[in-house]
N, C-alpha and C positions, 0 to 999 in steps of 0.2 A: 539376142544373139548368143549362141552357145560359145563358150570359151574352152579351149583345150588346156587342161592343167598340165604343165610341164614341170617335172621334178628337177630341182637343182642337182647338177652333176658335178662331182669333185674329181680332180685328177689324182689317181693312185696308181702306183706301179708295184703290185704285189703278186707273188706266185700263188696259184691256186691249182687244185687237182680236179680234173674233170672226168666223170664216168658216164657211160651211156652207150647208145648205138648211133652210128653215123647214118648218112642218107642211104647207104647201101646195106644197112642192117648189120654191119660189122662192129664188134666191141671197140669202144674208145676208153682208154685209160692213160691219160697224159697230163702233163703240166702245161698250163697256159698263164698268161699275164694279164692283169687288169689294165685297161686303158683309162676308164673313168667309172665312177660309181654314183648311184643315187640311193634314195631311201629304200626302194624296193627292187632295184635292178642293177645291172652291171654290163659293161662292154669289155669283152676279152679279145686278145689277139693271139695269133699262133694256133688257130683252130680251123684249118681247111677241111672240116669234116662234114659240113652240111651245105646243101645247095638251096635251102629254103627254110622258112620258119615252120614251127609246129612240134618239133621233137622235145620230149621231156628228158632232162639229164640231171645228174647229181653233181654238186659242187662242194668242195671242201677247202677250208682255209683254217689251219691251226686246229682248234677244237670245235670249230663251227662247221656244220654240214646241213645242206638243205636241197630240195628239188627245185629246179628252174625250168622254164619253158623258153626255147629259142624263138624270139619274136622278130629278129632282124638278122640278115646275113649280108656281109659286104660283097659287092659285085666283083667278079673276076676282072683283072686288068686295071683295077683302081687301087688307090692307096689303102682302101679299106679291105682289100682281099685278105681272107683269113681271119677277119674279125666277125664276132657275133654279138648280138644284143640279147640279154637274158632278163626274164622277169621271174621273181621269186614266187613260188606257189605255196609257200608255208608262211602264214602270217606270224610276225614276231621274230622271224629269223633273218639274219643278214640285213639288218637295218643299216646299210652302209653309210647313209647320209648323216647320221648323228655323230657329233664330234667324239663322244665317248666310245662309240663303236669303232670309229676310224682309228682311234688310238689303240683299242684292243686288237684290231686286226693287224695293225702295223707291228705291235709288240709281238703278236703271235708269229708273224712271218719272220721277224728278226731273231726271235728266240728259237725257232725251229723245234717246237716241243717234241718230246720223245715219243709220245703216243697220243692218239685222239682220245678224248673223254666220251665214252659211249654209255648207253644204259648198260648196267652190269650184265655180263654174259650168263650169269647164274652158276657160278663156280661151285662145284661139289667136290668132295674129297676123292682124289684118284686112289684106286685100290692100293693099299699099302703105302700111301704117301708119307705118313708120319710127320707132316708139317702142319703148323697151325693155320686156321682159316684166313687170318689176316695176310699172311705171306702168300697164300694161294690166290688172293685177290689182286696182287700186284701184277701189272701187265708191262710188257717190255716191247719196245719197237723192234721189229725183226724184219730183215730183208731176206726173203726167200720165197719158196713156193709151197703149195699144198695141193695134193691130189685128193679130191672129195668124191666119194662114190656112195650113193644111197644104197643101204642094205636091201638086197633083193633085186637090184637093177644092174644091168650090164654096162650102163653108161657111166662114165666118170668125167669129172670136170677139173681141169687144171686152173688153179687160182693163184693170186698173188698174196703171200702172207703179209699181213699188216702189223699185227702184234700177237704176243703169245704169253701165257702164264702157265703155272703148274696145273691149272684146272681147265684150260681151254685156249682157243685162239680166235682171231678175227681175220677173215680173208676177204679180199676185194674181188668181186665178180659181178658182172652185169646180169647174171641169171641165178640169183640165190634160190635155194630150196625152201619150201614152206617151213614155218616153225613146227617143231616136233618131229621133223624127219630124222630117222635113225641113219647114221652115216659111218663109213670107214674113212679115216683120215691118214694120209701119208705125208708128213711134213718134211720138207727139205730145208734145213737150216744150217748154214756154214757147211761143215763136213759131215753133218749128222743127218740120218734118216730116222724119223720117229713115227711109229705106227700106233694108232689108237682107234677105238670105237667111240662114238659120241652122239650128241643130239643137237640139232639146230635150235638155238634159243633166241636169237635176235636177227631180224631181217630188215635190211634197208634196200628198197627196190632200186635196181640198176647200180647199186653201190657195193653191197657186200653182205656178209652174214657172220654171226658169232656161233661158234661151236663149243659146247661143253663136253670135255672128255669124261667118259663114263667107264671105260675099260682100257687098261694098259698093262702090259706085262712088266715084270721087274726090270728086265734089260732095257726096254723102251723108256721106262720111267727114269732109269739112271742116265740114259742119253739126254732126255729132256732136262733133267736137273743140271747136267754138265753144260748143255747149251745155254740155259738160262744164267748159269754162273758166269759164262763168258759175256753175256749181254750185260750183266751187272757190272762187270769190270770195265765195259765200254761206256758206262753211264747211261744206259738206255732205260733205267727204271722210271716208272711213273707211280707215285704213291697213291 
């Protein structure tokens, strides 16, 4: 007789960021809360976005990020309405069930880290930057927006700015462009608008993309340096 293996689930109340498309094909970019977690899955609340299983979405907590599949949806009119069950699609990530991982996730949520740790965007010297490479690799959490337009295309994409450095930025979007795409970027950060040309160097499906700045005028570079200086003053640096 076959036995169904049920993973032990532990109760956790942690905020996570969810990215993807809802059942109507509209972008989802919102915060949800864990209800309980297991070694390879999680149940979230506050997500009335899907009417059935099957969608693949991105999930982020602190420095951790992975793709999940919706495998269960709470029925309307029940206490589980707005809850979803997710299964991790990337082996070795989000091993919620281990005590060490649970402590890590709890610490990450409590500390609210300034910026996600991602593969390097591939920072190169901005023309006339005059700053050392180490400083250009520092990224800063930034709350703002960015208009991304592929060079040669009339279509543009409004995205959410996640972090920025002197050499590039990372934006949240459910429709990232392919790696190597040449783009024009208009960053809206605080009271500043910063224009640059760049190249897409890092792509995470349904989650976002990294852009390396390749061309920037002196005036735009000055605005970028001023904006980053303000971020440094607020303690947003990530070494």
